[in-house]
C-alpha positions in Angstrom: -71.9 137.0 26.1 -71.4 138.2 23.2 -70.4 142.4 22.8 -73.7 142.1 20.5 -76.0 140.9 22.6 -74.5 143.5 25.7 -75.2 146.3 23.0 -78.5 145.1 22.9 -79.2 144.5 26.6 -78.7 147.3 27.7 -80.7 149.6 24.8 -83.0 147.5 26.3 -82.8 148.2 30.2 -82.1 152.5 28.8 -85.3 152.3 27.0 -87.3 150.5 29.4 -86.4 152.7 32.4 -87.6 155.3 29.9 -90.4 154.4 29.9 -90.8 155.0 33.6 -89.5 158.1 33.6 -85.8 158.0 35.2 -84.5 161.1 35.3 -80.4 161.3 34.3 -80.2 157.8 32.4 -76.2 157.4 31.5 -74.8 154.7 30.1 -71.1 154.4 30.8 -69.0 152.0 28.6 -66.8 150.4 31.5 -65.5 147.9 29.4 -62.0 148.9 28.5 -62.0 149.6 32.8 -62.6 146.5 34.4 -63.7 143.0 33.8 -66.7 143.7 35.4 -69.5 143.9 32.9 -69.3 146.2 29.7 -71.4 148.7 30.3 -73.1 150.4 33.2 -76.6 151.8 33.0 -77.3 154.7 35.3 -81.1 155.8 36.4 -82.6 157.4 38.7 -85.6 158.4 40.5 -87.8 160.4 42.6 -89.3 157.7 45.1 -90.0 154.4 46.3 -93.1 153.4 43.9 -91.1 155.1 40.4 -87.5 153.5 41.3 -89.2 149.9 42.1 -92.2 150.4 38.5 -88.1 151.3 36.8 -86.6 148.1 37.9 -90.0 145.6 37.5 -90.2 147.1 33.9 -86.4 146.7 33.3 -86.9 143.1 34.3 -90.3 142.6 32.4 -88.3 144.0 28.8 -85.4 142.5 29.4 -87.3 138.9 30.4 -89.3 139.0 26.8 -85.6 139.3 25.0 -84.1 136.4 26.9 -82.3 137.5 29.3 -82.7 137.3 33.2 -80.5 138.6 35.6 -78.1 136.9 37.8 -78.7 139.2 40.7 -81.0 141.2 42.2 -80.2 143.5 45.2 -81.6 146.4 47.3 -85.4 145.9 45.9 -87.4 146.1 48.6 -85.8 149.3 50.4 -86.0 150.6 47.0 -83.2 153.4 48.3 -80.6 151.8 45.2 -81.3 148.8 43.2 -78.8 147.1 41.2 -79.4 144.7 38.7 -76.4 142.3 37.9 -77.1 141.4 34.3 -73.1 139.9 34.2 -72.5 141.8 31.1 -74.5 145.3 31.7 -75.2 146.0 35.5 -78.0 148.7 36.4 -78.4 150.8 38.8 -81.8 152.5 40.1 -81.0 154.8 42.6 -83.7 157.3 45.1 -82.6 161.0 44.0 -80.7 160.6 47.4 -78.7 158.3 47.2 -77.3 158.7 43.8 -75.5 161.9 44.7 -74.5 159.6 48.1 -72.8 157.4 45.6 -71.7 159.7 42.9 -71.0 156.5 41.1 -70.2 158.7 37.6 -67.4 160.4 39.7 -66.2 156.8 40.6 -66.2 155.0 37.5 -64.9 158.6 36.1 -62.3 156.0 33.2 -64.9 154.7 31.9 -66.6 156.6 28.7 -70.3 158.3 28.7 -72.0 157.1 25.5 -75.1 158.5 24.2 -78.3 155.6 24.1 -78.0 155.9 20.5 -74.1 154.8 20.6 -75.5 151.0 20.9 -77.0 150.3 17.9 -75.9 147.0 16.5 
């Protein structure tokens, strides 16, 4: 996958999260610090239903754009749902687990970027 495709996918995912009123959406560019992916998207919802709605919307919007996840973990409990799209990995948390796992701190070597920086 090209960097242009990664940016397009991350931008669409970010918009899909915001469409469902995601809280505190963060985009981390980890391309310089990890071979795992180019981007981490991290967002939170206030309850199980909202977290699942956010995940459903991301999957739908990315599927429409021709992208499908390699793996989805945690959907049923919706405490922390991980959507692995290869070059982007999307983490959708409930508020409590987001604070507990604090991925922003763990991945602080990555660069926090704004959605506008994903313009292709």
